[in-house]
C-alpha positions as CSV (number, residue, x, y, z in Angstrom):
1,M,127.9,108.7,138.2
2,K,126.0,109.6,141.3
3,R,125.1,105.9,142.3
4,F,129.0,105.1,142.8
5,N,131.0,105.8,145.8
6,L,132.2,109.2,145.8
7,L,135.4,108.1,147.6
8,R,136.6,106.4,144.6
9,P,139.1,108.1,142.2
10,V,137.2,109.9,139.5
11,A,139.1,107.6,136.7
12,L,138.2,104.5,138.3
13,S,134.6,105.6,138.6
14,L,134.2,106.5,135.0
15,C,135.9,103.2,133.9
16,V,133.6,101.0,135.9
17,A,130.4,102.9,134.9
18,G,131.3,102.9,131.5
19,G,131.8,99.3,131.5
20,L,128.5,98.7,133.4
21,V,126.9,100.6,130.6
22,S,128.5,98.8,128.0
23,M,127.7,95.3,129.5
24,H,124.1,96.4,130.2
25,S,123.7,97.6,126.7
26,Q,124.9,94.5,125.2
27,A,122.8,92.4,127.3
28,A,119.8,94.1,125.9
29,F,120.3,92.8,122.5
30,L,120.1,88.9,122.0
31,Q,123.5,88.9,120.4
32,P,126.5,91.2,120.4
33,G,126.7,93.2,117.3
34,K,123.4,91.7,115.9
35,V,119.7,93.2,115.6
36,I,117.4,90.1,115.3
37,A,113.9,90.9,114.1
38,G,110.8,88.8,113.6
39,S,109.2,89.4,110.1
40,D,106.1,87.6,108.5
41,M,107.8,87.5,105.0
42,T,104.5,86.8,103.3
43,F,103.9,90.5,103.0
44,P,105.4,92.3,99.9
45,P,106.6,94.9,99.5
46,Y,107.4,95.4,103.0
47,E,108.8,91.9,103.6
48,Y,109.2,88.4,101.5
49,I,111.2,85.8,100.3
50,E,113.2,86.3,97.1
51,N,115.9,84.0,95.9
52,N,115.7,82.2,99.2
53,Q,116.8,85.5,101.1
54,P,114.6,88.2,102.9
55,A,113.7,91.1,100.7
56,G,111.6,94.0,100.9
57,F,111.4,97.7,102.1
58,D,111.2,96.8,106.0
59,I,114.1,94.4,105.6
60,E,116.2,96.9,103.9
61,L,115.4,99.6,106.2
62,L,116.3,97.6,109.2
63,S,119.5,96.7,107.5
64,G,120.4,100.4,107.1
65,I,119.3,101.2,110.8
66,A,121.6,98.3,111.9
67,K,124.6,99.5,110.3
68,S,124.2,103.0,111.4
69,I,124.5,101.8,115.0
70,G,127.4,99.3,114.4
71,R,125.3,96.4,113.9
72,E,124.1,93.6,111.5
73,S,120.4,92.8,111.1
74,T,118.9,89.2,110.8
75,N,115.3,88.6,110.1
76,L,113.4,85.5,111.3
77,D,110.3,84.4,109.2
78,T,107.5,84.3,111.9
79,R,103.7,84.3,111.1
80,F,102.0,87.6,112.1
81,P,99.9,86.3,114.9
82,N,103.2,85.0,116.5
83,L,105.2,88.2,116.3
84,I,104.2,89.7,119.7
85,P,104.3,86.4,121.8
86,G,107.6,85.5,120.1
87,L,109.0,89.3,121.2
88,Q,107.8,88.8,124.7
89,G,109.4,85.3,125.0
90,G,112.8,86.8,123.9
91,R,112.9,85.1,120.4
92,F,114.0,88.3,118.8
93,D,115.2,92.1,119.7
94,L,112.3,93.6,117.8
95,T,109.1,92.9,115.2
96,N,109.9,94.3,111.6
97,S,106.8,93.4,109.8
98,A,104.7,96.5,108.8
99,M,103.0,96.2,112.1
100,Y,100.3,98.9,112.6
101,I,100.7,101.0,115.9
102,T,97.4,100.7,118.0
103,P,96.5,101.4,121.6
104,E,96.2,97.6,122.0
105,R,99.5,96.8,121.0
106,L,101.0,99.8,122.8
107,R,99.8,98.2,126.1
108,V,101.8,95.2,125.5
109,I,105.0,96.2,123.8
110,D,106.6,99.5,123.0
111,M,106.9,100.6,119.4
112,V,108.8,102.8,117.2
113,P,106.8,104.6,114.2
114,Y,108.7,104.8,110.9
115,L,106.2,104.9,108.2
116,K,102.3,106.1,107.6
117,S,100.2,103.6,105.8
118,G,96.5,102.6,105.6
119,E,94.2,100.1,103.9
120,S,92.9,99.2,100.5
121,I,89.8,97.2,99.2
122,L,90.8,94.5,96.5
123,V,87.9,92.9,94.4
124,R,88.2,90.7,91.6
125,K,88.4,92.6,88.0
126,G,85.1,93.3,86.7
127,S,83.2,92.4,89.7
128,D,79.7,94.0,90.1
129,Y,80.7,94.4,93.8
130,Q,82.9,97.6,94.2
131,P,83.2,98.7,97.8
132,K,84.5,102.1,98.4
133,A,84.6,101.9,102.1
134,P,84.1,99.6,104.9
135,E,80.6,100.7,105.3
136,D,80.1,99.0,102.0
137,F,80.9,95.6,103.6
138,C,77.6,94.9,105.2
139,G,76.0,91.7,104.1
140,H,79.3,90.7,102.3
141,K,82.1,88.2,102.7
142,V,85.4,90.0,103.5
143,G,88.7,88.4,103.6
144,S,91.9,89.4,105.7
145,M,95.1,88.0,107.2
146,G,94.8,87.5,111.0
147,A,95.8,89.4,113.9
148,T,95.6,92.8,111.7
149,S,94.5,96.0,113.6
150,W,91.6,96.5,111.1
151,L,89.7,93.3,112.3
152,A,88.6,94.7,115.5
153,Q,87.4,97.8,113.5
154,L,85.5,96.0,111.3
155,E,83.7,93.6,114.0
156,K,82.6,97.1,115.6
157,L,81.6,98.5,112.5
158,S,79.2,95.3,111.7
159,I,77.7,95.8,115.0
160,D,77.5,99.6,115.3
161,Y,76.6,100.4,111.8
162,C,75.5,97.2,109.8
163,V,73.2,95.7,112.3
164,K,72.0,99.0,113.7
165,K,70.9,100.2,110.2
166,G,69.0,96.8,109.7
167,L,71.6,95.6,107.3
168,K,73.2,92.1,107.4
169,P,76.5,91.8,109.4
170,I,79.8,91.6,107.7
171,E,81.1,88.1,107.2
172,L,84.8,88.1,108.0
173,S,87.0,85.4,107.0
174,V,90.5,85.3,108.4
175,Y,93.5,83.7,106.9
176,T,97.2,82.8,108.1
177,T,98.7,84.9,105.5
178,D,98.0,87.7,103.0
179,P,98.5,85.5,100.1
180,Q,96.2,83.0,101.2
181,T,93.6,85.7,101.6
182,T,94.0,86.8,97.9
183,Q,93.5,83.2,96.9
184,A,90.5,83.1,98.7
185,L,89.4,86.4,96.8
186,L,90.3,84.7,93.4
187,S,88.3,81.7,94.2
188,S,85.4,83.5,95.0
189,A,85.3,82.3,98.7
190,V,85.2,86.0,99.8
191,D,83.9,88.8,97.9
192,A,86.7,91.5,98.9
193,Q,89.9,91.6,100.6
194,I,91.3,94.3,102.8
195,T,94.8,94.7,103.0
196,D,97.6,97.4,103.5
197,A,97.5,99.9,100.7
198,A,101.2,99.2,99.4
199,V,100.4,95.4,99.6
200,A,97.3,96.1,97.4
201,K,99.4,97.7,94.7
202,G,101.9,94.9,94.7
203,V,99.0,92.2,94.3
204,I,97.6,94.4,91.3
205,S,101.4,94.5,89.9
206,K,101.6,90.8,90.2
207,L,98.3,89.6,89.3
208,G,97.6,92.0,86.4
209,N,94.1,92.1,85.2
210,R,92.8,89.5,87.9
211,V,92.2,91.9,90.7
212,E,91.7,95.6,91.1
213,I,91.5,98.2,93.9
214,S,87.9,99.4,94.4
215,S,88.6,101.9,97.3
216,D,89.5,105.5,96.3
217,T,90.7,106.9,99.5
218,L,93.1,105.4,102.3
219,I,91.1,103.6,104.7
220,Y,91.9,103.9,108.5
221,P,95.2,105.9,108.2
222,V,97.9,104.6,110.7
223,L,101.4,104.4,111.5
224,N,103.7,101.5,110.9
225,G,106.2,100.7,113.8
226,F,108.9,98.3,114.8
227,G,107.8,96.5,118.0
228,V,110.2,96.2,121.1
229,K,109.7,94.4,124.3
230,K,108.1,96.5,126.9
231,G,110.6,98.2,129.0
232,N,113.6,97.3,126.8
233,T,114.6,100.9,126.6
234,E,118.1,100.0,125.4
235,V,116.9,98.4,122.2
236,K,114.1,101.1,121.7
237,T,116.7,103.9,122.2
238,A,119.4,102.3,119.6
239,L,116.5,101.9,117.1
240,E,115.3,105.5,117.6
241,E,118.8,106.8,117.1
242,G,119.5,104.2,114.2
243,L,116.5,105.6,112.4
244,K,117.3,109.2,112.9
245,K,121.0,108.6,111.5
246,F,119.8,106.5,108.7
247,S,116.8,108.9,107.5
248,E,119.5,111.5,107.1
249,T,121.3,109.6,104.3
250,P,120.8,109.5,100.6
251,E,120.2,105.8,100.7
252,Y,117.2,106.3,103.0
253,A,115.5,108.7,100.5
254,A,116.5,106.3,97.6
255,L,114.7,103.4,99.7
256,L,111.4,105.3,100.0
257,S,111.5,106.2,96.4
258,K,112.3,102.7,95.3
259,Y,109.1,101.4,97.1
260,N,106.9,104.5,96.6
261,L,106.4,104.9,100.3
262,Q,106.3,107.9,102.6
263,A,108.0,108.6,105.9
264,P,105.4,110.1,108.7
265,T,105.9,113.7,109.2
266,A,106.0,115.2,112.9
267,E,102.3,116.0,112.3
268,D,101.4,112.6,111.3
269,I,103.1,111.3,114.4
270,R,101.5,113.8,116.5
271,T,98.1,113.1,115.4
272,L,98.2,109.4,114.5
273,M,100.4,108.2,117.6
274,P,97.9,106.5,119.8
275,K,97.3,107.9,123.5
276,V,97.6,105.1,125.8
277,E,96.2,105.6,129.6
């Protein structure tokens, strides 16, 4: 209000100010009444294609959030390495793809936490190789989807742990999608696969006795977050408000229960949210 000419009638000032705020808010989103998201729909149970339609936890969550702020969600299938460039290029309003919140990502985009996650290790059923932790990867071929946060952690581990201990480095094989990584595991192109813990459980459910989880604890605990273009406070604020509203509904609790997932606590956010200088 204080930015307007105080000599104008109060009613007119309120009308003009309200109009400008409304126009600015609409302009922050690509389309009026819509929330357009980029999602890599090869990553069940978070996002995938079922009966030619987007499905999964993230898809249903964003739908609930969008409705709570009077909008409708649309998810565009986009490979994971292209999500941040697409967001920065204005292709969508946000990323909705089980993206881990890391310092590197927070330097180029804003993020809104909505889930606590981490990784598990998959191996072929009955394999003699049963790695419990990343330290057991030394000298082995490990498969992963590209552009994931744990790749840098494994590269660092290979140098700082494996090589320094006189062990062979980790051989990382990177694939475009998570299902392609699993196929590499099944064909023995890699000895193990590292992936999101919930995704790993889904692979077990789908493939039955062909693969198993060898790790017994959550690896690299982390927060999942929606990505928003840096400085787009309107979309970020709307997303935060929508998440808060939706999280207070029975539908939200049912959604978490359906996918056996857990919302982050205030303590999780305090301890796991990266601090960026």
